[in-house]
C-alpha beads as a LAMMPS data file, in Angstrom:
LAMMPS data file: protein, C-alpha beads

360 atoms
359 bonds

1 atom types
1 bond types

-500.0 500.0 xlo xhi
-500.0 500.0 ylo yhi
-500.0 500.0 zlo zhi

Masses

1 110.0

Atoms # bond

1 1 1 -220.718 -458.676 -417.450
2 1 1 -218.548 -458.005 -420.487
3 1 1 -219.186 -454.591 -422.021
4 1 1 -220.101 -454.506 -425.708
5 1 1 -220.760 -450.808 -426.258
6 1 1 -219.843 -447.697 -424.279
7 1 1 -221.155 -444.231 -425.169
8 1 1 -219.304 -441.640 -423.144
9 1 1 -220.581 -438.039 -422.934
10 1 1 -221.671 -437.900 -426.579
11 1 1 -222.564 -434.487 -427.983
12 1 1 -223.801 -433.721 -431.509
13 1 1 -224.686 -430.149 -432.390
14 1 1 -227.191 -429.100 -435.012
15 1 1 -225.666 -427.433 -438.109
16 1 1 -224.932 -423.805 -437.361
17 1 1 -224.638 -424.464 -433.635
18 1 1 -228.320 -423.705 -432.974
19 1 1 -228.609 -426.451 -430.365
20 1 1 -227.774 -430.063 -429.597
21 1 1 -229.301 -433.089 -431.261
22 1 1 -227.438 -435.234 -428.707
23 1 1 -226.729 -433.634 -425.350
24 1 1 -224.117 -435.407 -423.187
25 1 1 -225.408 -438.967 -423.630
26 1 1 -223.707 -441.803 -421.758
27 1 1 -224.547 -445.477 -421.341
28 1 1 -223.049 -448.975 -421.308
29 1 1 -224.472 -452.025 -423.091
30 1 1 -223.353 -455.495 -422.117
31 1 1 -221.967 -457.935 -424.653
32 1 1 -224.843 -459.994 -426.052
33 1 1 -227.490 -457.604 -424.698
34 1 1 -230.534 -456.463 -426.687
35 1 1 -231.266 -452.799 -425.964
36 1 1 -233.916 -450.414 -427.294
37 1 1 -233.395 -446.695 -427.816
38 1 1 -236.927 -445.405 -427.224
39 1 1 -238.276 -441.896 -427.612
40 1 1 -240.341 -439.496 -429.677
41 1 1 -239.342 -438.237 -433.112
42 1 1 -236.547 -435.708 -432.825
43 1 1 -235.400 -437.114 -429.496
44 1 1 -231.873 -437.891 -430.725
45 1 1 -232.031 -441.681 -430.738
46 1 1 -231.244 -442.213 -434.453
47 1 1 -228.352 -439.741 -434.237
48 1 1 -226.912 -441.738 -431.337
49 1 1 -227.260 -444.949 -433.359
50 1 1 -225.481 -443.392 -436.345
51 1 1 -222.668 -442.218 -434.072
52 1 1 -222.267 -445.758 -432.725
53 1 1 -222.116 -447.039 -436.294
54 1 1 -219.586 -444.443 -437.435
55 1 1 -221.991 -442.920 -439.950
56 1 1 -221.724 -439.638 -438.027
57 1 1 -218.955 -438.243 -435.854
58 1 1 -219.675 -436.788 -432.413
59 1 1 -218.648 -433.200 -431.696
60 1 1 -217.670 -434.378 -428.224
61 1 1 -217.435 -437.699 -426.427
62 1 1 -216.152 -441.177 -427.220
63 1 1 -217.482 -444.525 -428.479
64 1 1 -215.968 -447.809 -427.339
65 1 1 -216.794 -451.202 -428.851
66 1 1 -215.616 -454.297 -426.978
67 1 1 -213.285 -452.099 -424.919
68 1 1 -211.641 -450.424 -427.937
69 1 1 -212.045 -446.710 -428.637
70 1 1 -213.475 -446.523 -432.185
71 1 1 -214.543 -442.870 -432.181
72 1 1 -212.185 -442.066 -435.038
73 1 1 -212.378 -445.476 -436.752
74 1 1 -214.131 -445.706 -440.133
75 1 1 -217.504 -447.424 -440.304
76 1 1 -216.051 -450.163 -442.544
77 1 1 -213.599 -451.138 -439.818
78 1 1 -215.994 -451.309 -436.846
79 1 1 -217.373 -454.804 -437.548
80 1 1 -220.960 -453.553 -437.255
81 1 1 -224.105 -454.684 -439.020
82 1 1 -226.597 -451.897 -439.752
83 1 1 -230.235 -452.348 -440.797
84 1 1 -232.247 -449.409 -442.108
85 1 1 -236.014 -448.919 -441.977
86 1 1 -236.048 -448.656 -445.777
87 1 1 -234.347 -452.109 -446.194
88 1 1 -231.776 -450.611 -448.629
89 1 1 -231.591 -453.829 -450.648
90 1 1 -229.980 -453.878 -454.082
91 1 1 -232.886 -454.115 -456.524
92 1 1 -230.814 -455.679 -459.313
93 1 1 -229.544 -458.485 -457.069
94 1 1 -231.341 -461.662 -456.032
95 1 1 -231.966 -462.450 -452.376
96 1 1 -228.907 -464.725 -452.283
97 1 1 -226.738 -462.056 -453.902
98 1 1 -227.960 -459.395 -451.466
99 1 1 -227.201 -461.546 -448.437
100 1 1 -223.777 -462.537 -449.731
101 1 1 -222.754 -459.049 -450.839
102 1 1 -220.774 -458.183 -447.689
103 1 1 -218.817 -461.422 -447.924
104 1 1 -218.155 -460.973 -451.648
105 1 1 -216.606 -457.530 -451.244
106 1 1 -214.381 -458.918 -448.480
107 1 1 -213.029 -461.479 -450.945
108 1 1 -214.322 -464.554 -449.114
109 1 1 -214.090 -467.880 -451.001
110 1 1 -217.180 -468.848 -453.008
111 1 1 -217.737 -471.988 -450.933
112 1 1 -217.792 -469.951 -447.709
113 1 1 -220.157 -467.374 -449.190
114 1 1 -222.566 -470.081 -450.358
115 1 1 -222.463 -471.830 -446.990
116 1 1 -223.071 -468.689 -444.926
117 1 1 -225.839 -467.443 -447.228
118 1 1 -227.629 -470.795 -447.109
119 1 1 -227.396 -470.891 -443.309
120 1 1 -228.751 -467.361 -442.942
121 1 1 -231.602 -467.822 -445.403
122 1 1 -232.659 -470.890 -443.439
123 1 1 -232.349 -468.895 -440.210
124 1 1 -234.649 -466.134 -441.482
125 1 1 -237.027 -468.694 -443.027
126 1 1 -236.394 -467.633 -446.626
127 1 1 -234.450 -470.634 -447.953
128 1 1 -236.817 -471.102 -450.892
129 1 1 -236.675 -467.399 -451.899
130 1 1 -232.975 -467.160 -452.752
131 1 1 -233.524 -466.710 -456.497
132 1 1 -236.140 -463.968 -456.137
133 1 1 -235.580 -460.229 -456.383
134 1 1 -236.558 -457.718 -453.666
135 1 1 -239.634 -456.471 -455.574
136 1 1 -241.004 -460.024 -455.516
137 1 1 -241.048 -460.118 -451.694
138 1 1 -243.391 -458.728 -449.056
139 1 1 -242.223 -455.955 -446.727
140 1 1 -241.626 -458.393 -443.892
141 1 1 -239.615 -460.700 -446.139
142 1 1 -237.482 -457.801 -447.406
143 1 1 -236.710 -456.775 -443.834
144 1 1 -235.619 -460.313 -442.988
145 1 1 -233.325 -460.267 -446.040
146 1 1 -231.854 -456.983 -444.781
147 1 1 -231.218 -458.578 -441.377
148 1 1 -229.597 -461.623 -442.982
149 1 1 -227.346 -459.379 -445.081
150 1 1 -226.278 -457.462 -441.960
151 1 1 -225.482 -460.736 -440.159
152 1 1 -223.534 -462.334 -443.021
153 1 1 -220.091 -460.788 -442.311
154 1 1 -220.347 -461.944 -438.672
155 1 1 -220.587 -458.555 -436.933
156 1 1 -220.043 -458.267 -433.183
157 1 1 -222.632 -455.460 -432.979
158 1 1 -225.976 -455.184 -434.765
159 1 1 -227.690 -451.779 -435.059
160 1 1 -231.260 -451.394 -436.311
161 1 1 -232.919 -448.071 -437.098
162 1 1 -236.738 -448.348 -436.779
163 1 1 -236.487 -451.800 -438.412
164 1 1 -240.227 -452.489 -438.473
165 1 1 -241.587 -448.954 -438.767
166 1 1 -242.755 -449.310 -442.382
167 1 1 -244.667 -452.548 -441.810
168 1 1 -248.279 -453.144 -440.840
169 1 1 -249.201 -454.061 -437.264
170 1 1 -249.528 -457.830 -437.745
171 1 1 -246.199 -458.160 -439.573
172 1 1 -244.485 -455.933 -436.983
173 1 1 -245.691 -458.223 -434.204
174 1 1 -244.442 -461.337 -436.008
175 1 1 -241.025 -459.796 -436.723
176 1 1 -240.657 -458.542 -433.142
177 1 1 -241.097 -462.085 -431.863
178 1 1 -238.763 -463.389 -434.567
179 1 1 -236.059 -460.823 -433.696
180 1 1 -236.224 -461.823 -430.032
181 1 1 -235.774 -465.509 -430.930
182 1 1 -232.973 -464.659 -433.374
183 1 1 -231.150 -462.709 -430.698
184 1 1 -231.457 -465.555 -428.215
185 1 1 -229.883 -467.892 -430.792
186 1 1 -227.071 -465.590 -431.927
187 1 1 -226.477 -463.472 -428.762
188 1 1 -225.126 -460.536 -430.787
189 1 1 -224.934 -457.185 -429.003
190 1 1 -227.942 -455.428 -430.529
191 1 1 -229.317 -451.902 -430.335
192 1 1 -232.535 -450.936 -432.062
193 1 1 -234.222 -447.556 -432.363
194 1 1 -237.980 -447.324 -432.003
195 1 1 -240.735 -444.909 -431.020
196 1 1 -243.072 -447.864 -430.419
197 1 1 -243.341 -448.390 -426.654
198 1 1 -244.833 -451.879 -426.937
199 1 1 -242.027 -452.909 -429.277
200 1 1 -239.347 -451.694 -426.867
201 1 1 -240.953 -453.177 -423.756
202 1 1 -241.706 -456.567 -425.313
203 1 1 -238.393 -457.181 -427.115
204 1 1 -235.541 -455.480 -425.255
205 1 1 -233.524 -456.642 -422.246
206 1 1 -233.165 -452.988 -421.281
207 1 1 -234.574 -449.713 -422.574
208 1 1 -232.866 -446.327 -422.909
209 1 1 -235.512 -443.597 -422.992
210 1 1 -234.418 -440.425 -424.779
211 1 1 -236.028 -437.004 -425.139
212 1 1 -234.648 -433.771 -426.579
213 1 1 -231.206 -435.262 -426.987
214 1 1 -230.895 -436.449 -423.392
215 1 1 -231.239 -439.779 -421.616
216 1 1 -234.289 -439.696 -419.349
217 1 1 -233.955 -443.205 -417.888
218 1 1 -232.194 -446.526 -418.429
219 1 1 -233.708 -449.710 -417.071
220 1 1 -235.442 -452.989 -417.687
221 1 1 -238.887 -452.822 -419.308
222 1 1 -240.422 -453.469 -415.875
223 1 1 -238.460 -450.618 -414.279
224 1 1 -239.330 -448.194 -417.062
225 1 1 -243.041 -449.010 -416.856
226 1 1 -243.483 -449.463 -413.111
227 1 1 -240.952 -446.979 -411.751
228 1 1 -240.562 -444.051 -414.168
229 1 1 -237.718 -441.780 -413.096
230 1 1 -239.053 -438.575 -414.649
231 1 1 -242.372 -436.989 -415.520
232 1 1 -241.535 -437.428 -419.212
233 1 1 -241.055 -441.185 -418.883
234 1 1 -244.242 -441.502 -416.843
235 1 1 -246.218 -439.660 -419.504
236 1 1 -244.562 -441.227 -422.547
237 1 1 -244.462 -444.928 -421.706
238 1 1 -247.823 -446.669 -421.644
239 1 1 -251.345 -445.332 -421.255
240 1 1 -251.552 -442.783 -418.473
241 1 1 -253.811 -440.355 -416.655
242 1 1 -252.209 -437.058 -415.708
243 1 1 -253.694 -435.109 -412.820
244 1 1 -252.552 -431.761 -411.446
245 1 1 -252.848 -430.433 -407.935
246 1 1 -251.007 -429.120 -404.906
247 1 1 -249.981 -430.191 -401.427
248 1 1 -252.399 -429.336 -398.631
249 1 1 -252.023 -430.530 -395.069
250 1 1 -249.558 -433.269 -395.956
251 1 1 -251.640 -434.678 -398.801
252 1 1 -251.471 -434.095 -402.543
253 1 1 -254.880 -432.730 -403.490
254 1 1 -255.613 -433.735 -407.100
255 1 1 -258.898 -431.955 -407.584
256 1 1 -261.495 -434.156 -405.889
257 1 1 -258.952 -436.948 -405.264
258 1 1 -256.115 -437.015 -402.746
259 1 1 -253.033 -439.157 -402.100
260 1 1 -250.029 -438.976 -399.804
261 1 1 -247.776 -436.028 -400.625
262 1 1 -244.108 -436.534 -401.506
263 1 1 -241.879 -436.384 -398.410
264 1 1 -240.644 -432.864 -397.765
265 1 1 -243.168 -431.197 -400.060
266 1 1 -244.721 -428.318 -398.156
267 1 1 -248.185 -426.856 -398.485
268 1 1 -248.722 -425.037 -401.752
269 1 1 -246.206 -427.157 -403.688
270 1 1 -247.489 -427.915 -407.188
271 1 1 -247.530 -431.614 -408.098
272 1 1 -248.298 -433.756 -411.125
273 1 1 -249.639 -437.264 -410.662
274 1 1 -249.449 -440.023 -413.265
275 1 1 -251.869 -442.920 -412.857
276 1 1 -252.185 -445.993 -415.093
277 1 1 -255.771 -446.707 -416.197
278 1 1 -255.566 -450.130 -414.532
279 1 1 -254.522 -448.455 -411.259
280 1 1 -257.832 -446.617 -410.952
281 1 1 -260.378 -448.502 -408.851
282 1 1 -264.110 -448.193 -409.397
283 1 1 -265.668 -448.728 -405.979
284 1 1 -269.207 -448.867 -407.338
285 1 1 -272.163 -446.873 -408.641
286 1 1 -273.114 -444.084 -406.207
287 1 1 -276.801 -445.032 -406.197
288 1 1 -276.003 -448.586 -405.093
289 1 1 -273.265 -448.256 -402.452
290 1 1 -272.773 -446.154 -399.367
291 1 1 -270.133 -443.489 -399.748
292 1 1 -266.914 -444.384 -397.992
293 1 1 -265.341 -442.026 -395.486
294 1 1 -261.862 -442.264 -397.022
295 1 1 -260.679 -438.964 -398.450
296 1 1 -259.192 -440.920 -401.366
297 1 1 -262.639 -441.747 -402.730
298 1 1 -264.234 -439.278 -405.142
299 1 1 -267.242 -439.239 -407.407
300 1 1 -267.028 -439.210 -411.184
301 1 1 -269.461 -439.371 -414.071
302 1 1 -269.223 -442.133 -416.697
303 1 1 -268.898 -440.252 -419.978
304 1 1 -268.206 -443.153 -422.323
305 1 1 -267.693 -446.926 -422.386
306 1 1 -265.413 -448.223 -425.160
307 1 1 -265.065 -451.978 -425.698
308 1 1 -261.562 -452.960 -426.867
309 1 1 -261.452 -456.761 -427.126
310 1 1 -261.830 -458.247 -423.651
311 1 1 -261.124 -454.868 -422.031
312 1 1 -263.407 -451.877 -421.592
313 1 1 -262.024 -448.356 -421.505
314 1 1 -264.164 -446.201 -419.238
315 1 1 -263.870 -442.461 -419.752
316 1 1 -264.798 -440.568 -416.595
317 1 1 -265.049 -436.927 -415.622
318 1 1 -264.266 -436.039 -412.016
319 1 1 -266.245 -433.495 -410.053
320 1 1 -263.678 -430.792 -410.885
321 1 1 -263.968 -431.663 -414.617
322 1 1 -260.587 -433.403 -414.818
323 1 1 -260.810 -436.437 -417.157
324 1 1 -259.879 -439.896 -415.887
325 1 1 -259.630 -443.140 -417.869
326 1 1 -260.123 -446.567 -416.296
327 1 1 -259.501 -450.001 -417.826
328 1 1 -261.549 -452.974 -416.592
329 1 1 -262.408 -456.374 -417.989
330 1 1 -265.788 -456.627 -419.667
331 1 1 -266.862 -459.087 -416.954
332 1 1 -266.072 -456.556 -414.223
333 1 1 -268.005 -453.857 -416.062
334 1 1 -270.985 -456.203 -416.332
335 1 1 -270.680 -457.051 -412.632
336 1 1 -270.761 -453.362 -411.712
337 1 1 -273.616 -452.771 -414.146
338 1 1 -272.017 -449.610 -415.503
339 1 1 -273.847 -447.431 -417.995
340 1 1 -273.018 -444.074 -419.512
341 1 1 -274.282 -441.102 -417.516
342 1 1 -274.052 -442.788 -414.104
343 1 1 -271.999 -441.497 -411.189
344 1 1 -269.434 -443.812 -409.621
345 1 1 -266.996 -443.787 -406.707
346 1 1 -263.338 -443.935 -407.725
347 1 1 -260.087 -444.503 -405.876
348 1 1 -256.414 -444.427 -406.896
349 1 1 -254.505 -447.633 -406.129
350 1 1 -251.176 -446.256 -407.294
351 1 1 -249.963 -442.850 -408.424
352 1 1 -246.518 -441.574 -409.394
353 1 1 -246.066 -438.031 -408.088
354 1 1 -243.544 -435.532 -409.416
355 1 1 -242.532 -432.209 -407.931
356 1 1 -240.235 -430.602 -410.466
357 1 1 -237.527 -433.315 -410.723
358 1 1 -238.574 -435.200 -407.621
359 1 1 -240.498 -438.471 -407.844
360 1 1 -241.865 -441.184 -405.581

Bonds

1 1 1 2
2 1 2 3
3 1 3 4
4 1 4 5
5 1 5 6
6 1 6 7
7 1 7 8
8 1 8 9
9 1 9 10
10 1 10 11
11 1 11 12
12 1 12 13
13 1 13 14
14 1 14 15
15 1 15 16
16 1 16 17
17 1 17 18
18 1 18 19
19 1 19 20
20 1 20 21
21 1 21 22
22 1 22 23
23 1 23 24
24 1 24 25
25 1 25 26
26 1 26 27
27 1 27 28
28 1 28 29
29 1 29 30
30 1 30 31
31 1 31 32
32 1 32 33
33 1 33 34
34 1 34 35
35 1 35 36
36 1 36 37
37 1 37 38
38 1 38 39
39 1 39 40
40 1 40 41
41 1 41 42
42 1 42 43
43 1 43 44
44 1 44 45
45 1 45 46
46 1 46 47
47 1 47 48
48 1 48 49
49 1 49 50
50 1 50 51
51 1 51 52
52 1 52 53
53 1 53 54
54 1 54 55
55 1 55 56
56 1 56 57
57 1 57 58
58 1 58 59
59 1 59 60
60 1 60 61
61 1 61 62
62 1 62 63
63 1 63 64
64 1 64 65
65 1 65 66
66 1 66 67
67 1 67 68
68 1 68 69
69 1 69 70
70 1 70 71
71 1 71 72
72 1 72 73
73 1 73 74
74 1 74 75
75 1 75 76
76 1 76 77
77 1 77 78
78 1 78 79
79 1 79 80
80 1 80 81
81 1 81 82
82 1 82 83
83 1 83 84
84 1 84 85
85 1 85 86
86 1 86 87
87 1 87 88
88 1 88 89
89 1 89 90
90 1 90 91
91 1 91 92
92 1 92 93
93 1 93 94
94 1 94 95
95 1 95 96
96 1 96 97
97 1 97 98
98 1 98 99
99 1 99 100
100 1 100 101
101 1 101 102
102 1 102 103
103 1 103 104
104 1 104 105
105 1 105 106
106 1 106 107
107 1 107 108
108 1 108 109
109 1 109 110
110 1 110 111
111 1 111 112
112 1 112 113
113 1 113 114
114 1 114 115
115 1 115 116
116 1 116 117
117 1 117 118
118 1 118 119
119 1 119 120
120 1 120 121
121 1 121 122
122 1 122 123
123 1 123 124
124 1 124 125
125 1 125 126
126 1 126 127
127 1 127 128
128 1 128 129
129 1 129 130
130 1 130 131
131 1 131 132
132 1 132 133
133 1 133 134
134 1 134 135
135 1 135 136
136 1 136 137
137 1 137 138
138 1 138 139
139 1 139 140
140 1 140 141
141 1 141 142
142 1 142 143
143 1 143 144
144 1 144 145
145 1 145 146
146 1 146 147
147 1 147 148
148 1 148 149
149 1 149 150
150 1 150 151
151 1 151 152
152 1 152 153
153 1 153 154
154 1 154 155
155 1 155 156
156 1 156 157
157 1 157 158
158 1 158 159
159 1 159 160
160 1 160 161
161 1 161 162
162 1 162 163
163 1 163 164
164 1 164 165
165 1 165 166
166 1 166 167
167 1 167 168
168 1 168 169
169 1 169 170
170 1 170 171
171 1 171 172
172 1 172 173
173 1 173 174
174 1 174 175
175 1 175 176
176 1 176 177
177 1 177 178
178 1 178 179
179 1 179 180
180 1 180 181
181 1 181 182
182 1 182 183
183 1 183 184
184 1 184 185
185 1 185 186
186 1 186 187
187 1 187 188
188 1 188 189
189 1 189 190
190 1 190 191
191 1 191 192
192 1 192 193
193 1 193 194
194 1 194 195
195 1 195 196
196 1 196 197
197 1 197 198
198 1 198 199
199 1 199 200
200 1 200 201
201 1 201 202
202 1 202 203
203 1 203 204
204 1 204 205
205 1 205 206
206 1 206 207
207 1 207 208
208 1 208 209
209 1 209 210
210 1 210 211
211 1 211 212
212 1 212 213
213 1 213 214
214 1 214 215
215 1 215 216
216 1 216 217
217 1 217 218
218 1 218 219
219 1 219 220
220 1 220 221
221 1 221 222
222 1 222 223
223 1 223 224
224 1 224 225
225 1 225 226
226 1 226 227
227 1 227 228
228 1 228 229
229 1 229 230
230 1 230 231
231 1 231 232
232 1 232 233
233 1 233 234
234 1 234 235
235 1 235 236
236 1 236 237
237 1 237 238
238 1 238 239
239 1 239 240
240 1 240 241
241 1 241 242
242 1 242 243
243 1 243 244
244 1 244 245
245 1 245 246
246 1 246 247
247 1 247 248
248 1 248 249
249 1 249 250
250 1 250 251
251 1 251 252
252 1 252 253
253 1 253 254
254 1 254 255
255 1 255 256
256 1 256 257
257 1 257 258
258 1 258 259
259 1 259 260
260 1 260 261
261 1 261 262
262 1 262 263
263 1 263 264
264 1 264 265
265 1 265 266
266 1 266 267
267 1 267 268
268 1 268 269
269 1 269 270
270 1 270 271
271 1 271 272
272 1 272 273
273 1 273 274
274 1 274 275
275 1 275 276
276 1 276 277
277 1 277 278
278 1 278 279
279 1 279 280
280 1 280 281
281 1 281 282
282 1 282 283
283 1 283 284
284 1 284 285
285 1 285 286
286 1 286 287
287 1 287 288
288 1 288 289
289 1 289 290
290 1 290 291
291 1 291 292
292 1 292 293
293 1 293 294
294 1 294 295
295 1 295 296
296 1 296 297
297 1 297 298
298 1 298 299
299 1 299 300
300 1 300 301
301 1 301 302
302 1 302 303
303 1 303 304
304 1 304 305
305 1 305 306
306 1 306 307
307 1 307 308
308 1 308 309
309 1 309 310
310 1 310 311
311 1 311 312
312 1 312 313
313 1 313 314
314 1 314 315
315 1 315 316
316 1 316 317
317 1 317 318
318 1 318 319
319 1 319 320
320 1 320 321
321 1 321 322
322 1 322 323
323 1 323 324
324 1 324 325
325 1 325 326
326 1 326 327
327 1 327 328
328 1 328 329
329 1 329 330
330 1 330 331
331 1 331 332
332 1 332 333
333 1 333 334
334 1 334 335
335 1 335 336
336 1 336 337
337 1 337 338
338 1 338 339
339 1 339 340
340 1 340 341
341 1 341 342
342 1 342 343
343 1 343 344
344 1 344 345
345 1 345 346
346 1 346 347
347 1 347 348
348 1 348 349
349 1 349 350
350 1 350 351
351 1 351 352
352 1 352 353
353 1 353 354
354 1 354 355
355 1 355 356
356 1 356 357
357 1 357 358
358 1 358 359
359 1 359 360
């Protein structure tokens, strides 16, 4: 695979040297790949993006684009398209003028500018809006104009900083799907920053999870969700139950529940377990089934049933008062005949255990 972007041991210190906004970050992005930088606010992802763009300089480390070291190259010479959350469109220019601006300042012939602008406006489904001004467009339309403007000079790398963060949920969903289709058509090496887990997992080829200036994990959306490498990733990505306990007799005792202990973890070792709501099994209502002998089965009280579309979120409280959330289809809930206040048997189908930095 050809390499489009290389970040090598990037470090960016806060002003005054009080700490690091980016703390030895390294990764490689293949040419034509669509990658998400995912993490909480203050995690360092936007700073990394700005370093890639040349808008900020790293205190340490190097940036390579298409195999060329551009760490000390000006932003204007990196052949990068950058899209901001705030659109940053020129209010006094029409849509056509905004999209063609980058070509105009490069002295491209008028015929070429007109051709490229027309092609891009058709691509972003705004061909009939060329004569309008930004204030006459919706937020989603303005963001598509911003993307078209970034694409106009023919960049080899496209960088997007929270591109859909200011839009409502329905428009965000539509633009996510549109960006994925656009990328498949153009195959431009693209990196976008987001704190929206669903956005990252549904759009990106790979995801780089960042926290406190460091890379926690790099992987496909499936790897990030199904096989989190750290406790932070397990807790940050997707809905999760977090249970605490310790190893006793070769098993991880999580209050009234128990699962196999991590290999090599001796008795008394503290563990944290992360369990997806859909990985909790409701065996049945205690008054209607015989209790199983398995030590993995525990009793819990149904505190609340919350209908969310075709799913039902069931909020339980285990015998040791630890909360546990389960997600079932409404048909399964009806089949079990669940009601608030009842006691049920629960089991864990899958749990990710962490002992300090160790995971299984």
